[in-house]
C-alpha positions as CSV (number, residue, x, y, z in Angstrom):
1,X,-70.0,-10.2,-134.4
2,X,-69.8,-13.4,-136.4
3,X,-68.1,-16.4,-135.0
4,X,-65.3,-17.8,-137.1
5,X,-66.2,-21.1,-138.8
6,X,-63.8,-24.0,-139.1
7,X,-63.1,-25.2,-142.7
8,X,-64.5,-28.6,-143.6
9,X,-62.1,-31.5,-142.9
10,X,-61.5,-32.1,-146.6
11,X,-60.1,-28.6,-147.0
12,X,-57.5,-29.2,-144.3
13,X,-56.5,-32.5,-145.9
14,X,-53.4,-32.1,-148.1
15,X,-54.5,-34.9,-150.4
16,X,-57.9,-33.4,-151.1
17,X,-56.5,-29.9,-151.4
18,X,-53.9,-31.1,-153.9
19,X,-56.6,-32.0,-156.4
20,X,-58.9,-29.0,-156.9
21,X,-60.9,-30.9,-159.5
22,X,-62.2,-33.1,-156.7
23,X,-63.5,-30.3,-154.5
24,X,-67.2,-30.8,-155.3
25,X,-66.8,-34.5,-154.6
26,X,-65.4,-33.9,-151.2
27,X,-67.9,-31.2,-150.3
28,X,-70.7,-33.6,-151.3
29,X,-69.1,-36.4,-149.2
30,X,-69.2,-34.1,-146.2
31,X,-73.0,-33.9,-146.8
32,X,-73.3,-37.7,-147.2
33,X,-73.8,-37.5,-151.0
34,X,-71.9,-39.5,-153.6
35,X,-71.1,-37.5,-156.8
36,X,-69.7,-38.8,-160.1
37,X,-68.4,-36.9,-163.1
38,X,-70.5,-37.5,-166.2
39,X,-69.6,-36.6,-169.8
40,X,-72.2,-34.7,-171.9
41,X,-70.6,-36.0,-175.1
42,X,-70.4,-39.7,-174.5
43,X,-73.1,-39.8,-171.9
44,X,-71.1,-42.0,-169.5
45,X,-70.1,-41.5,-165.9
46,X,-66.6,-42.1,-164.8
47,X,-64.4,-42.5,-161.7
48,X,-61.9,-40.9,-160.6
49,X,-63.1,-37.3,-161.0
50,X,-60.9,-35.4,-163.5
51,X,-61.0,-32.4,-165.9
52,X,-61.1,-34.5,-169.1
53,X,-63.4,-37.5,-169.8
54,X,-61.1,-40.7,-169.8
55,X,-63.6,-42.4,-172.1
56,X,-63.8,-40.0,-175.0
57,X,-61.4,-37.0,-174.1
58,X,-64.3,-34.5,-173.9
59,X,-64.1,-31.5,-171.5
60,X,-67.9,-31.2,-171.3
61,X,-68.3,-32.7,-167.9
62,X,-70.7,-32.2,-165.1
63,X,-71.3,-33.6,-161.6
64,X,-74.2,-36.0,-161.1
65,X,-75.7,-37.5,-158.0
66,X,-75.0,-41.3,-157.8
67,X,-77.5,-43.7,-156.3
68,X,-74.9,-45.1,-154.0
69,X,-75.8,-48.6,-155.0
70,X,-73.5,-51.1,-156.6
71,X,-72.2,-54.7,-156.6
72,X,-69.0,-56.2,-155.5
73,X,-66.9,-56.9,-158.6
74,X,-63.8,-58.3,-156.8
75,X,-62.5,-58.3,-153.2
76,X,-59.6,-59.3,-150.9
77,X,-59.7,-59.6,-147.2
78,X,-56.6,-58.6,-145.1
79,X,-56.9,-61.3,-142.5
80,X,-53.6,-60.7,-140.8
81,X,-54.6,-57.1,-140.0
82,X,-56.1,-56.3,-136.6
83,X,-59.0,-56.1,-137.1
84,X,-59.2,-57.8,-140.5
85,X,-60.7,-55.6,-143.3
86,X,-62.0,-56.2,-146.8
87,X,-61.0,-54.1,-149.8
88,X,-63.2,-54.4,-152.9
89,X,-63.9,-53.1,-156.4
90,X,-67.5,-52.0,-156.4
91,X,-69.3,-51.4,-159.7
92,X,-71.8,-48.6,-159.2
93,X,-75.3,-48.7,-160.8
94,X,-74.2,-45.8,-162.9
95,X,-71.3,-47.8,-164.5
96,X,-68.0,-46.9,-163.0
97,X,-66.0,-49.3,-160.8
98,X,-64.1,-47.9,-157.8
99,X,-61.9,-49.3,-155.1
100,X,-63.3,-49.1,-151.6
101,X,-63.5,-50.8,-148.3
102,X,-66.4,-53.0,-147.3
103,X,-67.8,-52.1,-143.8
104,X,-70.4,-53.6,-141.5
105,X,-69.9,-57.1,-142.9
106,X,-68.1,-60.1,-141.7
107,X,-65.2,-60.9,-144.0
108,X,-66.6,-64.4,-144.8
109,X,-70.0,-62.8,-145.8
110,X,-68.5,-60.8,-148.7
111,X,-69.1,-62.3,-152.2
112,X,-68.7,-61.3,-155.8
113,X,-72.0,-60.0,-157.0
114,X,-73.1,-59.0,-153.5
115,X,-75.3,-55.8,-153.6
116,X,-73.8,-53.0,-151.6
117,X,-74.7,-49.3,-150.8
118,X,-72.5,-46.4,-149.9
119,X,-71.9,-45.4,-146.3
120,X,-69.8,-42.3,-145.5
121,X,-67.4,-42.5,-142.6
122,X,-64.5,-40.3,-141.6
123,X,-61.1,-41.4,-142.8
124,X,-58.0,-41.2,-140.6
125,X,-57.3,-37.8,-142.2
126,X,-60.7,-36.5,-141.1
127,X,-62.4,-36.2,-144.5
128,X,-65.6,-38.2,-145.1
129,X,-65.0,-41.2,-147.3
130,X,-67.4,-43.4,-149.3
131,X,-67.2,-46.9,-148.0
132,X,-69.7,-49.6,-148.9
133,X,-71.8,-52.0,-146.7
134,X,-74.2,-54.8,-147.6
135,X,-77.3,-53.3,-149.2
136,X,-80.6,-53.4,-147.4
137,X,-82.8,-56.0,-149.1
């Protein structure tokens, strides 16, 4: 007899379930992999995953593995929060810029142009989320 398996956390999360076009992204995040949608027509990757390329309107899209490396484009630290945290726009090596949280870094150490790398951690809802930490040099 086979034991019942529990569905991955992202499948139980109403946000992730509401956007089926992101299913591959969340499944990869559970494995600690960062995926991006890339367009076969214009050759560019984009963020946020969607069914139509926002850069050229093509529907010829595929998932690609991202390096997980990027640089801080802009950031803001919520110093009144307990504990303080830093939100940032990170431009990935593949081109797209995404909003994320910087982890494992003192707020005063974050700087524009700082190299970062992805680190998956569970969000409050349970699904694994890509956050970014200072890159190993």
